[in-house]
N, C-alpha and C positions, 0 to 999 in steps of 0.2 A: 205320656207326652212323646216318648221315643217312637212308639208305634204310630202315632199321628204323623210324625215327620217322615218315617220310612214309608208310610202309605203314600205320601206325596213325592217319594223318590228324591228327597233332598238330603244333603249332608248337613252336619251341624253348622258348618261355616256358611253354606248357602242359605240356610234358614236364618242365621244371625244377620247376614247381609240384607235379606228381605225385611227383617224386623227392625234393623237399625240398632241392634244391640251388639256388644262385644261377644265374640264366640265363646268366651269362657263362661259367660252367664248361662248360655244355652246348655253347655256341658254340665255345669253345676246343678242346674234345675233338673236335667234328665237323670243325674246321679242321685238326686235327692239331697244334695248338700245345702240347698236353700229352696225356700218355697217361692213359687211364682207370684209376682205382684199382680194387682188388677191390670196395671198398664201392660205388663208382660203378656198377660192372657189376651188382652185386646189386640195387640200387635200380632200375636201368634194366630189368632182367628183370621185377621186380615191376610197374613202371609199364606195361610193354608186354605183360605176361602171357606171357613167353617160357618155353618148356619148359626144364628143368634142363640137358638135353644142350646146348642152344644156348648157355646161360650158360657152360658149361665150355669150349665151343669158342671163344667170344669171349675168355674169360680166357686160354686157351692162345695164341690168335692175338696178343693184345696183349702177352703176356709174352715171346713170341719176337721180335716185330717192333719194332725201335727206333722211337722217336718221330720222326715226319716221314718215314718210309720210304715212305709211300703204300701203295696197293693192290698186291697180288701181281701181278708181271708188267707193271705199268703203265709206260709210257715217257712221262714227262711232263717237258717242258723248262721248265715254269713253276717258279720257285724256291719251295720249301716255306716258308710263312710261319714255321714253327717254327724255321727256321734264320736268320731275320732278326736281325741283331745290334742293330737299332735298335727302340725301343719306340713310335714314333709318338706319339700323344697320351696313351698309357698311362704310368703311373709305372713305374720299374724295380722289379722284385720281388726278393725274397731270392735266388731261383734265377738272377737275372740279374746277380749280383755280378761275374762274370768279365767282363761286357761294360760295366760301369759305370766310367767313367774321367773324369778331370778334376776330381775333388772330394777329392783325397787330403788336402789341407791342412784343409779344413772338416770332413772326417770325423774327423781327429785332434782338432780342437777340440771336436767334439761328444762324442767318447769321454772327453776330459778333463772336460767339463761334467757328464756323467752319472756320472762316477766320483766327483765331489765332492759330489753332491747326489742326493736321491731324486727330484727334479723338475727337468727341463731342457726347454728349448723351442727350436724352430727357427723363426725368424721371417724371412719373405721375401715378395717380391712374388708375385702370381699368376704361375705359369709359371716360377718360379725353380728348381724341382726339389726342394722340401722333402720330399715323400713319398719320392722316389727316394733322397735322402740317408740317410733312416732305414732304408728297406727294403733297399736294395742296398749301403749304406755301413756303417751302424752295426750292424744286426742280424747280418750275417755275421761281423763281428769278435767280437761277444759270443758267438755260437754256438761260435766256435773256442776261446774261453777255457775253462779247465779246469772252471769252474763250470757250463758247459753251460746257459746261460740259457734259460728257457722264455719264449715271447713270445705275448702276446695282443693282437690288434689290434681297434680299434673306431673308429667315427666317432660323435660325440655325437648328431647328429640332433636330432629333436624331443624325445626321451626319453633323456637321457644315462645315467641309471642302467640302463635297459633295454639300451641299446647296450653299456655296459661289461659287464653281466652276460652278454649274448649272446656276447661275445668270450671271456669266461672259461669259460663252459659249453662252448663249442666246443673250447677247449683241454683241458678236463677230460674231456669225453665225445666224442671225435672220431667214435666208431663208433655213437653212440646215434641214435635216430630224431629227426626234426625235431620231432615233437610232444613227445617227452620233453624235448628241449633247450629248447623254447619255454616249457614249464611250469616247468622248473628255473630258467630265466633270470628268469621273472616273480617266482618266490619269492625269488631272490637279490637282485633289484632292490629289492623292498620292504624286505628286510633291510638292504641297504646305505643306502637312503634314510633309514631310521629310526635305524640305529645307526652310520652312517658306513662308509666303505669300507676303512679301515685294517685292522680286525680280520679282515674277510673275505679281504683280500689276503694277510695274514700266514698265515691258515689254509691258503689255497691253496698258497702257497710251501712251507709245511711239508709239506703232503700230497704235493706234487711232488718234494720233496727237493732242490730246486735253486732258485736265485734267479729272480724273476719280473720281466720287463720288460713294462710296458703301453705300447702305442703308440696315442696318441690322434691319429688322422689328421684333418686338416681341422677343427681345433679351433674354427674360427670358426663352425661349424654350431651351437655352443652358443648363440651370440648371434643367429644368423639363423633357426634352425629352432625352438628351444625358446621357447614362447610365455609360459611362466611365469617372471617375473623372480624369484619366490621360489625356484623350482627352480634357476635359474642361480646365484643367490647361495649357495644351500645346497650345490650341487655344487662350487663354487669353494672354499667353506669346508672341505669334506671333502678336497679335494686339498691344501689348505694343511695340514690336520691330518696327512695322509700324510707330507708333507715334514718336518713337525716331529717326528713319531714315528720317522722313519727318517733321521736326519741322516748326512751324510758318506759315505765310501767303503764302509763296512761294511754298508750297507743291502741287505737281501735283496729289497726291493720297490722298483722304480723306475718312473717314468713319464716318457716323452718325448712331447712334443706338437709338432705343426706348426701354424703360425698365419700367416695372411696378414697382412702388415704393416699394412694399413689397419684391422685389428681389434685391434691391439696395445693401443691406448688403452683399449678396452673391457675388455680382460683385466686391465690393471694398475689400472683404476679401483677394483677390489676390493682394499682395502688389504692384508689378510692374504695374499691370493694373490700380490699384487705383491711383498710382502716376501720370500717364499720363492722367487720365480721370477726376479726381475730380475737377480740376480748370476749366473744360470746360463742366460742366453740366448745362443744362437748365431745371429747375424745372417748370413743367407745372401746374399752379394753376387752380382752378375752374374759369370758366368765370364769370365775374361780370355782373350785370344786364344790363348795357349798351351794353356790348359785346354780351350777349345773344340776346338782342333786335336786334342788327345788324345782327346776324346769322339768325334771323327769318324774318326780314323785307326785307333785301337786296336781298336774293334769290327770294323772292316773287315779288319784284319790277322788277327783271331781267326778270321774266316771265309775267309781267304785270298783277299780281294777286292782287286783292283787299282783305282787311281783315275787318271783322265786327269791329265796334267800340268796344273798350275794350277787344277784343280778345287777342291782344298781351300782355296786362297787365295781363289778366287772365292766360295765358300760363306761363308768367314769374313768377307769384305768385305760380303756381303749381310746377314749376321747383325748385324754392327756391335756397338754397345754398348747397343742398346735393351733395357731390362728386359722380361722376359716373352717374349723371342724363342726361348728354349730349346725349348719344345714345338713351335714352328714348325720349328726346325732338325731335331728328331727326326722330325717328320712328313715333312718334305722328304726326309730321308735314307731313311725307310722307303719312300716312293714311288720314290726313286732306286734303292733296292735292288730293288724290284719290277720296275724297268725296266732292270736290268743286262743287259749284253751279254757273254755268254761269260765270266762272272766278273769283269766290269769295270764300274765305275761311270763313266759318260761325261758329257761336257758336254751332249750331245744329250738324254740321258735326264733330266738336271737341268732342262733347259729345258722338256721335255714335262711334268715334274712341277709346273711353275709356279714353280720356284725357291723360296727360303725364304718370301718374302712371300706368295706365292699358292698354296702347297702345299695348305693346308687348303681354301681356296676351290676349287682345282682338283679335289681329290678329291670335295668336297661337290657341286660342280656336275656332275661325272661321274655320281655316284650319282643325283642328282636328275634329271638328264637322261635316265637310263635307266628312270625310273619312268613309268607311264602317267599321263595327266592326272588320273584319279581318285586314283591313288596320290600324285601330287604335292599334291593338296588335303589328303589325309590327312597327308602329311609336314609341311605347314605347321601344321596343328592339333596334330600330335604334338610338333613341335619347340618351338612357342611355349608349350606346356604344361610343357615340361621346363626352362623358364627362369623364375627369380624376378626379375622386372623391378624396376628402381629407379624411384621416383616422378619425375615430370617436374620438373626444377629442383631435386631433392633431392640429398642426399649419397649416395655409394655407387654401385656399378656393377651391371649385370645379372650375375646368377650362375646357375650350373646348379642344378637342383633334382632331387634323387633322388625319383622318383615311383613309387608303387606301380603295377604293370602293370594292376591291377584298375581304376584310374581311366581307363585308356585303352581298355578292352575294347570300349566302344561305338563306337569309331572304325572305320569300314569299312576293310578291307584293312590294318589296323594291323600284323598279324603280318608280312606280307610287307615292309612298309616298315621295321619295326624290324630285321628280318633283314638287309635291304640296308644300312641305316645302321650296324648293328653290325659287319657284315662289312667295311665300309669304315673301321672303327675310329673312327667319328664318335660312336657311342653305346656305352655299356657297360652290361651287365646285371649284377645282383647280387641280394641279398636283404637285407631289413631285419632288425632285431633280433628280430622275431617270425617270421622265416622267409618272409615274403611276398616274391615276386619284385618287383624294382624295375628301373627303367631310368633312365639319366641321360646327359647329354651327356658325352662322354669327357673333355673339358677345356674350360675357359672360353676357350681360344684359339679354339675353334670359334665361340663367341658373338662374340668381338672381331673375327675376321678373315673371316667369311663374310658378305659384303655383303648377300646375299639374306635371310639370317636377320636381320641387323640391320634391314633395311627392314621385314620382317614385324613385328619387335618394336616398332619405332618407330610403325608404323601401327596396331598393335593395343594400344599401351601402356595406354591408359585401360581398354580391355576386359580386358586381362590383370590390371591392378591391381585391377579390380573382382572378378575371379575369385579373386585371392589373398585379398582381404578376406573374400569370401564363404566361401572354404574354411576360413579360420580360424574363422569363426562356425559353420560346418557341423561342424567338429571339436568345438567346444565343445558344440554341440547333441547330437552323438552321445555325447560323454563324459558328459553329464549326463542320459542316458536320454531324449533328445529332449524336454528341458524346454522348454515353450512360451516361456519367457522368453528363450531363446537363438535362437528362430526369427527369421525376417525379419519386421519390422513396419514399417508406415508408409512412410517415404521409402525405406528399404532394400529393402522388397519391391517398391515401385513401380520403383525403379532396376533390380532384377533382372528384372522382367517387361519392362521397356523393352529391356534387352540381349537377352533371349531373342527378343523380337519383331524387333529390328533386325538381329541377327546370325544368327538361326535357332537352333532348339533343338539341332541337331547340332553346333554350335560350342561347346557347353558339356558338360562331363563329365556322365555319366548320374547320378552321385551328387549333383552340384550341382543338376541339373534336378529330381531327386526332392526335394531340400531346398526348392527354390523352390515346387514343387507342394504339399508338406506345409505350407509357410508360408501359401500361398494358401488351402488348405483350412482352416487354423487361422483365417485372417482371416475367411473366410466364416462359420465357426462363431461367431467372436467378434462379427461384425457382427450375426448373427441374435440372439445373446444380448444384445448391446448394444441392438438395436432393441426387444427385449422388455423389457429393463430400462428403456429410455427410455419405453416404454409404461407401465410401472409408475409411473415418475416423473410421468407425465401426471396422475396422481391427486393428487399432492402439490406439484407445482411451483407457484411463484408465478404469479398470474394474468397478470401482465404478460409472462411468458415463454411463455404458452400459444401465441401465434401462431407463435413460432419453433419450439416443440416440434412443433406440428401440421405445419408446413411440412417439418420434418426427417423426421418419421414418414411423410409423404406420399411420400418417396423410396422407401419400402419398403411401399407401400400393400397389396400382396398379403399379406405376412406379418402386417401389423398388423390388417387387416380380418378375416383368418382368426381371429386370437386374440381380437379384440373380439367377434366373433360367438359364439365358444365361451363367453366370459365372460358375455355378456348372456343367453345361453340357459341359463346355469347349468351348463355342461358342464365348466368349468375355472375355477380361481381365478386372478386376475391376478397375485397375489403369493403366494409360497410361504408356507404356514401361515395364510393369511387365509381367512375364510369365503367360500363361493361367492356369497352374497348381497351385492349392492352397495347402498350408500346412494344416495338420489336424486342427491345432489351428485356422487358418483363416476360414476354412470350418465350424468349430464348431460355430463360431460367426454368420455366415450367416444362418446356420440352426436354431440357436436360434430364429432368427427373424421369420423364417417360422413356427417354432413349435407352435406359438400362434394360428395358424389356421390349421395346418397340423399335425395330430396325427402321421403320418408315420415318422416324424423326430425323435421321442422319442428313438426308438431302436438305431439308429445311434449315437445319443448323449450319451446314456448310455454306449455304447461300447467305447467311446472316451473321457471318463472323464479325463484320464491321460494327455490329450493334452492341457489342459487349467488351468488357475488359479482360485482362489476362487471367484473372481468377476463373472466370467462367470458361475461358478457353482451355485452361489446364484441366478443369473438371471434364470438359467436353472430350478432351483427348482420352481420358480414362474410360469414359462411358462409351465412346465410339470405337474403342479398340476391337470389339468383335467384328467390326465392319472395316478393318484397317486397310485392306487392299483397295477397295473402291474409293475410300476417302483419300488415300495417299495420292492416287492418280490425279485427282482434282487439285490437291494441295501443291504438288510439285509444279503444276502449270502456273499456279499463283505465285510461287516463289520465283519462277523463271521469268516473270514479267507480265503475266496476265492477271495481276492482283486487282481486286476490287476495293476501292477506297484508298485514302492517302497512306495507310500503313498496312496494306493488305499483305505485303511480303512478310512483315513481322508476324502478323496473326497466323499466316499459313505456317511459318517456321515454328510457332508455338505448338501447333497441332502435330508438327513433325518432330517434336522435342525429343522423342526417344530415338531419333536417327543418329547414327554415328557422326561425330563432329568432323570426321575426315571425309565425309561424303563430298565429292567434287561439286555436286550441285549446290550444296550449302556454302562451300568455299567461294564459288563464283558469285554468289549473291550476298556474301558477308558484308561488303561495304554498304550496300543498299539497306540490308536488314539493320545494320548498326546505326545508320543515319535515322531510320525510322524509330529505333529504340531510344536514341538520344533525344528525340523530339517529344517523347512521352512526358506526361506529368511526373514530376519528381517523386511524388508520394506513391506512384504506381510502379516505380522502377524495380523494387524488390520483387513485386508480384510478377512483373514481366520476366525477370531472371528465373524465378522459380518455375514459371510456366514454360520457359524455353528448355529447361532441363539440360541434357547433354548438348543440345544445339548451341548453347551459349558459348561453348569452347571455340567454335569457329569464328567468334567475334573478337578474339583476343588481339589479333593484329590490327584491325581497324580501331579498336578501343585505345590501344597504346598510341597509335598514330595520332589520334584525336587529342589524347591527354598531353602529348609533348609538342603539339603544334601551337606556337604562340600566335599564329594568325587566326586561330579559331576563337570564337566567342568564349569568354572566360567561364561562363556558366556551363557550357558544353564540356569544356575541359574538366571542370570539377565533377561533372556527372560521370564522365568517362573514368576518372580516377576511382570514384566510389564503386562503379560497376566492376572495375578490374579487381578491386579488393575482394568483392563478392565472388567473382568467377575464378580469379587466379591468386587467391591469398596464399597458396603454397608455392607459387612461382617466384623465387627470390630474384631471378634475373629480370622478370618483368616489373616487379616492384622497384628494383634498383633503377631501371630505365625511367619509370615514372618519377622517382625521387629526384633524379638529376634533370629531367626535362619537363616535368609536369608543373602545374600552377604552384607558385612558391608558398602561398598560404595553406596549401594542402600538404606541404612537406612534413610538418610535425606529426601529422597523423600517419603518414606513410612510414616514417621512421619508427613510430610506435608499433605499427603492424609488424615491422621487421624485428624490432627488439622483443616483442611479446610473442613471436611465432612459437607455437609449442614444439615445432620440430627444428632443432638447431641447424639442420641442413638448409633450411630456407635462408637463414642469415648467411651461412657460408657461401651459398650460391650467389647471394646478393653482393657479398664482399668481392668475389672474383669479378663480377660484372662491373662493380664500381672502380676497381683498380684498373680494369681495361679502359674505362672511360678516362680516368686520370692520366693514363700514359698515352693517350691519343695525341699525336704531334699536331702543332698548329701549322698546317700546310700553308705555304705562300700562295697556293692557287685558290684559296678560299676568298670569297668576297667579304665585305665588311659584315653583312648580316650573319653569314654562316660563321665567320670568325668570332663574332660576339657570342653567338649561340653556343659554339663549342667551348669558349672560355667560361661561360656560365655553367655549362654542363660539367666541365672538369672541376670547377670550383665547388659545385654542389656535390660531386663525387668525393672530393677531398674532405669537405665538411662532414659528410655522412660517414666516411671512414674514420674520421676523428671521433665522431659520436660512438663508433664501435671500438674505440681505442686502437685503431689501426693507422699509425702515423708514418709508417715506412714510405720513403720516396717523396713525401710531400714537400719537405724543405728544398729539395733539389729542383723542384719545379717552379719555385718562387723567384723567377728571373724577370728582368725588365727588357733586355735587348734580345732579339729585335722586336718581339711581340709580347707586351706585358699583359695581354688580355686575361690569362688565367690568374696571374698574381693579383691584378687589380680586382677582378671579380671575387677572388677568395677573400681579400681584405674587406670587401663590402658585404659579402654574404655570410661571413663566419658567424657574426652575432645573430643575424636573422635566422640562421639555420641551427642555432643552439650550441655553437662552439663557445665555451666559456672564456672569459678574460684570463683567468689563471692558466688555462691551457695554452693560450696564445703567448702569455708571458714565459711559460716554460719553454715553448718552442723558440722564443726570442733568445733566451739564455743559451740554448743549445746551437743556434744557427751560426755556422762558420762564414757565411757569405753575407756581404753588406747589402746586396740587392734583396735577399730574403729578409734581413733585418728591417729594411725600409718598409717593405710590404706588411710585415708583422706589426710594425708601429702604426701603419695606416689602419690595420685591423683593430688594434687596441683602442684607437680613437673612437670606435663605435661603442665601446664599453665605458663604464663610469668608474671612477676610483673607488667608489663604495663597494664594488664587487670584490675588492681585495680586502675582505674584512677579517681574514684569519689572523691568528696570532703573529704579529710582526710582518704579515704578508705584504702590506702596502709599503712599509718601510724598506724592505728588501728590494721591492720593485723600484721604488724611487731612487735608491742608491744606484741600482743598475742603470736606470735611464739617465741619471746625471753623469755616470761614467761614459755612457755612449755619447751624450751631448758634448762632453769635453774632449774625449779621446778617440772616438771613432773617426777614421780617416775619410769616410764617405760623406760627401756634402748632403746627399739625400737623407742619410740617417741623422746628421746634425740638425738639418732643418725640420725633419720629422719630429725629433724630440721637442724642439721649440714649439712646433705646432700642437703637439700632444699636450704640452704644458698649458698653452692657451685654451685648448679644448677642455682641460680639467681645471680651469679657473686658477691657474698658477699654483696648483698644489705641489708641483715638482720643484719650483724655484729656479728654473734655468736662467731667468733674467738676472737674478742676483748672484748666480754661480760665477766664481772667478775662473775664467777660461784662458789659458795660454794659447793664443790662436794666431801667432805670427805666420807669415808665409813660409812654407816648407820648400827649400830649394831642391830637396831630394825627390820631390814629386809624389811622395807616398801619401801625404794628406791632400785631399782634393778640395780643401776649403781653407780660408783664413779670414780673419776679421781685424779691424783696426778703426782708428778715429782720425781720419785725415783732417777733419775740421768739425768739431762740435758733436757730431752724431756718429755713433759706432756703426760701421757698415760691415756686412759679411759678404764675402765673394766666394762663388764656386769656381773652381779651376777646371779648365778644359784643355786636354792635351791633343796633339795632332791626330787626325783621323779622316775618315771618308764619310761624306753625307750624300744621300740620294735626295737632292733638292726637288721641291715641287710635290705634286700629288699624282698618283696613278689615275688613269681614266676610270677605274672602277670605284674611286672614292666618291661617296655620296656628297652632294651639294658643293662639289668643287667648281672652280671657275677655269676657263680656258687659259687665262694668263698665269696659271700655276704649272703649266706644262710648256715644253716637254720636260719630263723628269731627266735630270742629268747628274752624273757623278761629280761631286764637288769635294775637292781635297782641302783640308785645313792643315796647313803645314806649320803654323806657329801656335804656341800655347797662349791662351788668354784667360782672363777671369771676367766674370760677369756678376754684378751685384745681385744678391738674391731678392732684393726689393726694388721697386721703382723709387725715383727721387720724390721726397715728400714735399708738401707745400711749405712746411717749416724750413726745410733746408734751402729750398729755392728762394723763399722770401729773404733769408739771411744773405744769400748771394746778391739779390737785387739791392738790398739795402747797402751792402758792403761796396758794391760797384756803382751805386747811383743809377742803376738801370731802372727805367720806368716803362709803363705801358702795359703791364699785366692787368687784365680786367678783373673785376670782382667775380671770383669763382666760388663764393661761399655756397651757392645753390648746389654745386656738384661736389665740392671738396671743402667741407666746412670745418675740418679739424687739421691741425698742423701735422699730424702723423699720417694723414691720408695723402695719396699721390697728388702732386701738383698737376693742374690741367691748364691747357691753353698756352703752353710756352711755344714760341716759334722754334724752328730747327736751329736757327742761328743762336737763340738764347740757350738752347740745350748744349750746343757746342761751346758757347761762352762759359756756361756753368762748368763744363769739363775742364776748360783752360784755367778758370778761376780756382777750382778745387786742386788742380795740379800745382798751381802756384802756392797754395797753402801748405803743401808738403815739401816745398823747396825743389821741385823738379823742373820748374819753369818760371820765368819772369813774365808778367803780363806785358804784351806788346802794345805799341802805340796805337795799333789799329783796333784794339778791343772796343767792342760796342758797335762796330759797323757790320753790316751784313756781307761777310766775305764768303763767296762760294768756295774759294780755296782756303778755307779756314785752317789755322795752324794745327789744329788737332788732327787734320787729315794729312799732314805733311809726312813724307817718309822719314823714318827714324824717330817719330814722336813716341816718347816713352811714358807719357802721362795718361791721365784719365781721358776717355774718349767715348764716342758712341760706337756700338757694335756694328760690324758689317751685317748685311742681311744674311749672309751665309753663316756667320758666327751666331747670329740670333737663332736661326732655325736649328743649327747644330746643337746649341744649348737647350733649346726648347724640346727637341726630340729626345735628347739624352740617350741616344742609341736606338730609338724605336723607329719603326716604319709605319706606324698606325696613324690614324687621323689625329689623335691627340697623344700626348706623352703618356697618358694612362691607358691608352687603347683606343677602341673605336666606338665605345658605348656612349652615345650622346646623352643618355639619361643620367650619366654620372657627372656631367660638366658642372652642375651646381656645387659639387664638392670641391672643385679645383679652380673655378674661375667665375668672375662676376659677369653676368650677361643681362639682357633685358628680362630674363625669366626670374632672376633672384636678386638683382641689385637694388631694387627700389629706385632706379634711375639716378644713382649717385655712386661715388667712389667709396672705398672702404680701406681701412688700415691693413697693411700687409701682415700676413701670418694668421689671418682668421680662417682662410681656406687652406686646403692641403697643398704642400709644395710638390713640384714634379720630381721625378727620381734623381735629378741633379741638384735638388735643393732650392729651386727657384720658385718664389711665390708669385702668384697672379700672372704667370707667363701666358696663361689662356684667359682672355677677357680682361676686365677691369678698364684699361685704356689702351688705345693704339700707342705703340712705342716707336719713336724716331730711330731709324737706322742711318748710318753714314752715307749709304749709297744713293746715287741718282737712280730713279726708277727706269727700268727697261725690261722688255720681254726676255725670257730665257732663250738661250741657244741650246742646240742639241749636243754640242761637243762637251766632253769633260773639261772641267776647269779646276784651278787650284787658287785658293785665296782670292776669289773674285771680289772686286770692290765697286762694281757697277761701272757705267760709262763715265767718261771724264766730264761730260756736260749733260744738262738736262733741265727740265722745268719743274720737276717734282721729286721730292725725296721719299724714300721707302718708309712705309709704316707696317708694323707687324703686331699680331696678338689679339686683335678684336677689341671690343669695348663694351661698356656697361649698358649701352642703349641698343645693342644689336643682338641677333640670335646666335645660336650655337655654331652655325656654319662658319662664322667669321673668327671663331676662337680656335679653329683647327691649326695644327702646326705648320701647314703649308700655305695658309691663306695670306695673300699679299694685298697691300693697299698703298696709296701714295698721296702726297699733299704738297702744295706749294710751300716751300720752306719758310716763307715770310708770313704765312697766314697763321692765325690762332684758331684753335677749336677746343671746346670744353671736353672733348673725348680723347685728347692726345696728351701723352706724357713721354717720359724716357727713363731708361736706366743706364747706368754707366758701365763701361767695360775698361779693361786694362790689359795691355800686353805684358805677359810674364815670361821670365826666363825659362828655357827648357830645363828639365830636371837634370841634376848632376848626381848620378848614382854613386860616384866615388865619395861624395861629401854628404853623408846622410842628413846632417843638419848644418849645412854650410852657412855662409854669411847671408843675412837677410837683405835682399835688394830693396825692400820696402820697409825702412825703419819705422814708419808710422804704424805698421801692423804689429799685432801681438798685444 
């Protein structure tokens, strides 16, 4: 048989493939271990194309000659392997039952287990004889029973359903062709996987007419070979279903499995499978000494072999109790049998075989030593591919791997090596469920006991683990029609290429090499597509990413330049479905890439700067640097005024971004470049700054000017502030300038920049600059706008310094006269700029000057009482404010505390506080209060001084009749009521005097505490006379009630209540100021001090709701026009003292503005007049009183006004 095969130049495996038989069968037939069947000879004849006559002769020859008889006439003294009573590393087969000894007890237990259940298992260590127990122990017993059991054997492998179907089809169709059986098994496999295995097995048992035993050998392959956990669980479910459907001894379908003990936990982890299996497990223990003796002696007796005295005991001593030594014993006995001497097994032969421990290694080394060096290399690659290695440091052991012969075909000289190792019983050939020839290590004892193989495995472990991982991925790739997703990518592909380079391509199976090559080809295609996709993104990517993209594309310059050339020539579209023509902006980006190596692109790029944004321009600057001289000449002309496009100067400046910021050409164009920069999209500003580079420094001046110019659109100012932070974040002086003059809502962020500056020098520089602004004097030469602006700047500087805990010098600047602009602005800005209420309260407690206290109280009014939430904090503040209310001599402070209490919803309690407020003859206290009749009134006292009456020509919205300004002396002290006469007070006067004629004024003054409106001048004068009579200073005259132009209250020497002169009124209103209002010239603040058409709701309001002026007068600006005692006349230019107006006239003077007019009429200098007998709903009055001059020698002399106090 061997000669016929060699004559056709076929290996055993190639012949087995042609015949459709497992390779082991060919090997055993050629060795004479079994006789060829008629079917075997038929397939052999077809494979070798033998004539029919030769087939008949072969059949006759093997029918006549017993197995193992050898060739005719041959005299061979070598024992025939077919007669060997030992199985070496192979399991005992059914036909070896007569030679199987030592397991009688366990066989009986297994028979009982399978008799009580449709599912039973044999569990034991590797090498304990599990397969032999079933094949040579159980199955022969079942065959001899009267049921004549049919047996189908399978190993689960990677596809358990296919393996089971293959065993069943071989049982059903033993004489069919391999192709037929493979197709039939595939169909059955699909059916069993979808419908379960029970019904199929029942049908087969019924068809055979006898019970069916399934033998699942090496069941652990289900967990080691099958890669789908879903299939594993499904298969175990179906086996559990089988046991449930066929309970007990009457089952006609049974399954027995063998399982290595170290995999038992994985099997019973499946609950349903565990429930039906665990009571029917036969644990296979190591054989005891008597059983081992029987396994040695009885087979020898069957072959009439003698053993040297003591040899059996020597062998038993060597075997010992070590688990897994059974295959070593069998292999040692097989070698001992091969070395028998005249039918005797001797000690000498035993020693030559290497004894039990070294038998496998001895045989393996003998075979390996007989190979050529080239074959030895092949043997190493072959054997390591046949082992499934365990991870380093992981659980599990190295196990054998049934490997398709096709995986090994690329190994040189592999056939000869496989034949040699198979002949030595170290390897065994077979076929898988699809009929493909396979080869595997005969037993794992070879792996455990051959040191050379172990050394190879340990040395190649990482390499072998990589091959195992890659093969699993390769199988997925194949099963999914070479789906690219399952190919090797990234790190996995790099790892594979690294192994191929370091170990050589011949060390990797051809199919894996092809897999790596296909993956690499796929990577190349993907990279090309990725590069072209990246090129498409070049047109849309954010500008700041352009340098990275261009650098990345430069790694594939050839591919990219080829495609760009096609696109620019109109031969191809860059993106699928897009038009061939590009916009200038898109072409600009593509040419930027080419410009790195193509100087010819520079001209086109320069001519199209207007087409792109700052990012592209910044990239262009870097790429055009090799051509800088030629480019710069063109750009300087653009910056100088020949720019193309609305922002051509800015774009040219960007390309000149590396230029020194001090270059005079950039400085001259800074305003124009800044204007173009500020006009850009807000989202692009950072990109423009980045693109400008050093050139941005020349824009600092124009940016600061824009940020602090309140005539510029607010959004532009905000933009300038943001840009300054980016460009000049380390310039404390510039940030300070923007803090005091920039848009107020940007202020918190500017302060945060200064507070968080990593370099303390930035804040120090800002502090110096802020203090310089604070100390800037309010020059009299400034017009109103500049005066207000300076006041705001100084206030912002003071607030910022307080934020930095720098308070020195601020209290001294809080003055009213002559210009209160800084103090007023400070009071109104403090809270908005983050100065806390407790900080202002602390300054109030420390302030020695009444003017500063007044303004600090105004500032506290912008805070709420709840801000003083510290332990006892509000209580202490309340006590201090009540002391100021009662004891501070300044009328402005007194009224300010009352206003603050109203602002804080009477939380201070000033209205209920007992205040001793009699007139102070010493003149130290500037206010007093009393109750001349019914209502308590408070008066501010004014001492002699000089007033510049009227308004300067520079005052906005002035009238000509306010000029010329003249020096006006006030030579006598007087007091003016802090509030206008109320409706309630006036109605009491009318009722008391029987006066009638006041119209219904409820529409404009609907509460008794609101000012009376529409009294005539004569009624106002009568009220003063009436009130004087109530305090005993005057008796009402007989002429009361008639309209006297020479009213008694105007008479010389009158010492009662009266109307103020116009000069007195303006003197009191200004309170020492020369500005448009007593609080300064900022018309936007009028709503805080006076009622006008902008905030009144077209009616009057109670006094004390708005802020008092520095002299403590409420509603002196706005609310209602107030009657003065003077007849109206134009001013003269000469200085005057105590003017009282002309002696005759047709109109009396009105002052103060009113609730239905605008801010211009509420100015301190504004004049009006009205016929004294006329009524109007916007006219009221407040009362004045001449007071004695202070008597410094009498600190608290007699009170000239007993009703006060």
